[in-house]
C-alpha positions in Angstrom: 126.2 122.2 42.7 125.9 118.7 44.4 127.6 118.8 47.9 130.5 118.0 48.7 129.4 114.2 50.2 127.9 113.7 47.2 131.2 114.6 45.3 133.1 112.5 47.5 130.7 109.3 47.3 130.8 109.6 43.3 134.7 109.1 43.2 134.5 106.0 45.4 131.4 104.8 43.2 133.6 105.5 40.0 136.4 103.6 41.1 134.4 100.9 42.4 132.4 100.8 39.0 135.5 100.8 36.8 136.7 97.8 38.6 134.0 95.9 38.4 133.3 96.5 34.9 136.9 95.8 34.1 136.6 92.3 35.9 133.4 91.7 33.8 135.0 92.5 30.2 137.9 90.0 31.3 135.6 87.3 32.0 133.2 87.8 29.0 136.5 86.6 27.2 135.3 83.2 28.5 132.8 81.3 26.5 131.9 79.6 29.5 130.9 82.7 31.3 127.7 82.6 28.9 124.8 81.5 30.7 121.4 81.1 29.0 119.6 80.6 32.4 121.4 84.0 33.6 121.5 86.1 36.8 119.3 88.6 37.8 121.8 90.0 40.6 125.2 90.2 42.1 126.8 88.6 45.2 128.3 92.1 46.5 124.4 93.7 45.7 122.6 94.4 49.2 119.5 92.8 48.8 115.9 93.3 50.5 114.2 90.4 51.4 110.3 90.2 50.6 107.9 90.9 53.1 104.1 89.6 52.6 102.7 91.5 55.5 101.5 95.6 55.5 104.1 96.7 58.1 105.4 99.6 56.4 102.0 100.0 54.2 103.4 97.6 51.4 103.7 93.8 51.2 105.9 92.1 48.7 106.7 88.9 47.3 108.6 87.1 45.0 107.8 85.2 42.3 110.0 83.3 39.9 107.9 83.3 36.0 109.9 81.6 33.4 111.5 78.3 34.2 113.9 78.7 31.4 115.6 81.5 32.5 116.3 83.6 36.2 113.7 86.1 35.1 111.5 87.2 38.1 109.4 89.9 39.6 108.9 91.6 42.7 105.1 92.6 43.6 104.5 95.8 45.6 101.2 95.5 46.8 100.0 98.9 48.7 97.5 98.4 51.7 95.0 100.7 50.1 94.1 98.2 48.0 92.7 96.4 50.9 89.8 99.2 51.0 87.4 99.4 48.2 86.2 102.8 46.9 83.4 104.8 48.4 81.1 105.0 45.6 79.1 108.0 47.3 81.9 110.4 47.0 80.8 113.5 45.0 82.5 114.8 42.0 82.9 118.3 44.2 85.1 117.0 46.5 87.9 115.8 44.0 87.3 118.8 41.9 88.2 121.2 45.2 91.3 118.9 45.7 92.5 119.1 42.1 92.1 123.0 42.6 94.4 122.5 45.6 96.8 120.3 43.6 96.9 122.8 40.6 98.0 125.6 43.4 100.6 123.4 44.7 102.1 122.7 41.2 102.2 126.5 40.3 104.2 127.1 43.7 105.7 124.6 45.4 106.8 122.5 42.3 108.4 125.2 40.1 111.0 125.9 43.3 112.6 122.0 43.3 112.6 121.5 39.8 112.0 123.0 36.1 109.6 121.2 33.5 110.2 122.1 29.9 107.1 120.6 28.8 103.8 120.7 30.0 100.3 110.4 50.3 99.5 109.6 52.5 98.2 106.0 52.9 94.0 106.2 52.5 93.3 104.4 55.8 94.9 102.2 58.3 92.9 98.4 58.2 92.4 96.1 60.8 94.5 93.4 60.8 91.5 91.0 61.1 90.4 92.0 57.5 94.0 90.3 55.9 93.1 86.5 55.3 96.2 84.0 55.6 95.6 81.1 53.0 95.0 78.6 55.9 92.2 80.7 56.7 93.0 82.5 59.7 94.0 86.1 60.7 97.3 87.1 59.9 97.6 89.3 63.2 96.5 86.3 65.5 98.4 83.4 67.0 98.2 80.4 65.0 95.1 77.8 65.5 97.8 75.4 66.2 100.0 75.3 68.8 103.8 74.7 67.3 102.8 75.2 63.9 105.5 77.1 62.5 105.3 76.5 58.9 102.1 78.6 58.5 102.2 81.1 56.0 101.4 84.5 58.0 101.6 86.6 54.8 98.7 88.3 53.2 96.1 86.1 51.1 92.9 87.7 49.5 89.8 86.3 50.7 88.2 83.5 47.9 85.5 86.0 47.1 87.4 88.8 46.4 84.4 90.3 44.7 84.3 93.7 45.9 88.0 93.9 45.9 89.4 97.0 45.0 91.4 97.3 41.7 94.6 99.2 41.5 96.9 100.6 38.3 99.9 98.3 37.5 103.4 99.8 37.0 106.4 97.8 35.6 109.5 99.1 37.1 112.9 98.5 35.7 115.8 99.0 37.3 119.0 100.6 36.6 123.0 99.5 37.2 124.6 99.5 33.5 123.1 96.2 32.2 126.0 94.7 34.5 124.4 95.1 38.0 121.1 96.3 40.0 118.6 94.2 41.2 114.9 94.0 41.3 115.7 93.3 45.2 118.2 95.2 46.4 118.0 97.6 49.1 117.6 100.9 46.9 115.1 99.4 44.6 113.0 98.1 47.4 112.8 101.5 48.8 112.3 103.2 45.5 109.7 100.9 44.6 107.8 100.9 48.2 107.5 104.7 48.2 106.3 104.5 44.2 103.2 102.2 45.3 102.2 105.0 48.2 102.7 107.9 46.3 100.9 106.6 43.2 98.3 104.3 44.8 99.7 101.4 42.1 100.7 97.7 42.3 104.2 97.7 41.2 106.1 94.9 39.7 109.9 95.2 39.6 111.6 93.2 36.9 114.4 91.1 37.6 115.8 90.7 33.8 118.8 89.0 33.1 121.9 90.8 33.4 125.4 91.4 31.2 127.4 89.9 30.1 126.3 86.6 30.7 122.8 87.4 28.4 124.0 90.3 26.2 121.0 92.2 23.9 118.2 91.3 23.4 118.0 89.2 26.5 117.1 92.2 29.2 114.7 93.8 26.5 113.0 90.6 25.7 112.9 89.9 29.3 110.7 93.2 29.8 108.0 92.4 27.3 107.9 88.6 28.5 106.7 90.2 31.9 104.0 92.7 30.2 102.9 89.3 28.0 103.0 87.3 31.7 100.7 90.1 33.3 98.3 89.8 30.3 98.6 85.9 31.1 97.6 86.5 34.7 94.7 88.3 33.9 93.2 85.9 31.3 93.5 82.7 33.8 92.2 84.8 36.6 88.5 85.3 34.5 89.0 81.8 34.2 89.8 80.6 37.2 86.9 82.9 38.5 84.1 81.1 35.7 85.6 77.8 37.2 84.9 78.9 40.4 81.1 80.1 39.5 80.4 76.7 37.3 76.9 75.1 39.2 75.8 71.9 38.4 72.0 71.7 36.8 69.6 71.9 39.9 71.4 75.3 40.7 73.7 73.8 43.5 77.5 74.3 43.9 79.1 71.6 44.6 81.8 71.6 47.6 84.4 70.5 45.4 84.5 73.1 43.3 84.5 76.3 45.9 88.3 76.4 45.7 88.9 74.9 42.1 91.5 77.0 40.7 93.7 76.4 37.1 97.1 74.4 38.3 100.5 73.5 36.5 101.8 69.8 36.3 102.6 69.8 39.7 99.6 70.9 41.4 100.4 74.5 41.9 98.4 77.5 41.4 98.9 79.3 38.0 97.0 82.1 38.9 98.6 84.8 41.3 96.3 85.6 44.3 97.5 89.2 44.6 97.3 90.2 40.9 93.6 88.5 40.2 92.2 89.8 43.2 93.8 93.6 43.2 95.3 94.3 39.7 93.7 96.3 36.8 95.9 95.3 33.6 93.9 98.0 31.7 96.0 100.8 33.5 99.7 99.9 33.0 102.3 102.4 33.3 106.1 101.2 32.6 108.7 103.1 34.5 112.3 102.9 33.8 115.5 104.0 35.8 119.0 104.6 34.0 119.4 101.6 31.3 115.9 100.1 32.8 114.3 103.4 30.8 115.7 101.9 27.5 113.9 98.6 28.3 110.3 100.2 29.1 110.5 102.3 25.7 111.4 98.8 23.9 108.7 97.4 25.9 106.0 100.5 24.7 107.3 99.9 21.4 106.3 96.1 21.5 103.2 96.4 22.8 102.1 98.8 20.3 103.4 96.3 17.9 101.3 93.6 19.7 98.1 95.5 19.7 95.0 93.6 21.0 96.8 90.8 21.7 98.2 91.9 24.8 94.7 92.3 25.9 93.4 93.3 28.7 96.9 94.8 28.9 97.3 98.5 28.0 100.3 100.6 28.2 98.6 104.1 29.4 101.6 106.1 30.4 105.5 105.7 30.3 108.4 107.4 32.7 112.0 107.6 31.5 114.2 108.4 34.7 117.5 109.7 33.1 117.7 107.3 30.2 120.9 105.6 29.4 120.9 107.0 25.8 123.9 107.5 24.0 125.0 107.9 20.2 128.2 108.5 18.0 127.4 112.5 17.3 127.6 113.8 20.9 125.5 116.6 22.4 126.6 119.5 24.1 126.1 117.7 27.5 128.1 114.8 26.5 130.6 117.3 25.2 130.7 119.4 28.1 130.4 116.9 31.4 131.8 113.8 29.8 133.5 113.3 33.4 130.0 114.1 35.1 129.5 112.2 38.8 128.9 108.7 39.3 128.4 107.6 35.6 130.9 109.2 33.4 130.8 108.6 29.6 134.1 106.2 29.1 132.5 104.1 31.9 129.1 103.9 30.3 130.5 103.0 26.8 132.2 100.1 29.1 128.9 99.3 29.7 127.5 99.3 26.5 130.4 97.1 25.2 129.5 94.1 28.0 125.7 94.6 26.7 125.9 94.8 23.1 127.3 91.6 21.3 130.8 92.4 19.5 129.3 92.2 16.5 126.7 94.5 16.7 128.4 96.9 18.9 127.7 100.7 17.8 126.7 103.9 19.6 124.1 104.2 17.3 122.3 101.0 17.8 118.6 101.1 18.0 119.2 99.9 21.6 121.6 103.0 22.3 120.4 105.8 20.5 116.3 106.5 20.2 117.1 108.8 17.2 118.0 106.5 15.0 115.9 105.8 12.0 113.9 102.4 11.3 113.4 102.0 15.0 109.9 100.4 15.6 106.5 102.2 14.9 105.8 105.6 14.5 106.7 108.0 17.2 102.9 108.9 17.1 102.0 105.7 18.7 103.7 105.8 21.6 102.2 106.4 24.9 102.5 109.6 27.1 106.2 110.1 28.2 107.4 112.0 31.1 111.1 112.2 31.0 113.1 112.8 34.1 116.5 114.7 33.9 119.2 115.8 36.1 121.2 119.0 35.5 124.7 117.7 36.1 124.3 114.2 33.6 125.6 113.9 30.3 123.1 112.3 29.2 120.6 114.7 29.5 120.4 116.5 26.0 120.1 113.3 24.1 116.5 112.2 26.5 115.2 115.8 26.3 115.8 115.6 22.5 113.9 112.6 22.6 111.2 114.1 24.0 111.0 116.9 21.6 110.3 114.1 18.9 107.5 112.9 20.5 106.0 116.0 20.9 106.3 117.0 17.6 103.8 113.9 16.8 101.2 115.4 19.4 102.4 113.1 22.3 102.6 114.3 25.9 105.9 114.0 27.0 106.8 116.4 29.3 110.2 116.7 30.5 111.3 117.5 34.2 115.3 118.8 34.7 116.1 118.7 38.6 118.9 121.6 39.4 122.1 120.8 41.0 120.6 116.9 40.5 123.1 113.9 39.0 122.6 110.7 37.4 120.5 108.3 39.7 119.6 111.1 42.1 116.3 109.4 42.9 117.4 106.0 43.0 121.1 105.9 44.4 121.1 104.6 47.5 122.8 107.2 49.1 120.7 110.0 47.8 117.0 107.9 48.5 115.8 110.1 51.1 116.9 113.5 50.0 114.5 116.2 49.4 114.9 116.1 45.6 114.0 112.4 45.5 111.2 113.1 47.2 109.6 115.6 45.2 110.7 113.6 41.9 108.4 110.6 43.0 105.6 113.4 44.0 106.0 114.8 40.2 105.8 111.5 38.8 102.6 110.1 40.7 100.8 113.6 40.2 101.7 113.2 36.0 100.9 109.6 36.3 97.6 109.7 38.1 96.2 111.6 35.1 96.4 108.4 33.1 96.0 105.8 35.7 93.2 107.1 37.8 89.3 106.2 37.5 87.1 109.4 36.3 86.8 111.5 39.4 89.6 110.0 41.6 92.5 111.7 39.4 93.7 113.8 42.7 92.4 110.9 45.3 95.5 110.9 47.9 
């Protein structure tokens, strides 16, 4: 059973959440509350400021990617991206690591969770290797005294030819459609942890919240970020070809060395961190609670888009206690309807705020993954890891969805964590528990099967 502290915090959490949901319902009746631009965070949310330095092994920056909406992303770049892989590593070393990891999976991992289906940082790097956009080291003093407006964050070198390419993870936060944020303190901590454990670039998506923007706004925002990632990769290639342009005599013009694609205001359209270090052909989707619903939708849209998304390829997805529901209740929905933190009555209120009034139904395709006619056939879905908690009323429907995927030969294991509650690995109070740490490690072990280069599947 959960601890006494968790139970007490759950009572306070549900009281506060119910109050906020009722306020949102009252305000949603006002037509002026509808805002196409939208909001991605609430005033009561505690947010973490971006830090473009590798002070704790991960650098972050915020980018507003859509001028017509509030859609934004926070990039989490692990420090391991600064060190290129050593080509001389022998295959025997990694096979030994694989054997050690398999031994760990057979002993330690089975103690902390029950499976129904099938790091350290690499090396610290010298501050001198991080160049600022003004051409001097981030760890040194500014070149001119009194220049306080100099950018001191990490900026890749203009060459970037030998830079290490890392896979990309699109992360969708939870919050019941009406709250939560990609830059909240809890989500920032979780994304940093995933970036370190998986050795991956995390893009935390700040999608528009309800009721200001109802369905399908959040779903469209998720897919828009995936398309933006592909656009960034294509712009980076164009930028590289422009930088390599030569005159007939073989000389490179001095003015062409730093040539780049700009918008109407002269700002570069190419995001340097992604252009230098991201490999979009190894893309993973990770969704937390209602964010898992968005991740599953984005995976389906990626299948429909096919080669139009090149070079982006979704190779796997992780659904952490997805926010699924249906009109016919499951066993867990009956027995645990009043479970911890997010009980069923409050979740129904959240769905009423998210779905348009004329479309509200617990069997809406956005809510129930088992309704027929919900997009492309399941056999085309990417490998899907599902995380569920023992004391979560949404558990059974998530497991049922995973079973449907396995029936069509999709790799879809389920990890069920004993004595766990909804959002046990991402809620602010529970982030530092051993169970939350174990969950992050389990996700990293599974994901590395699909995002690691050949021979480096277990390269911690």
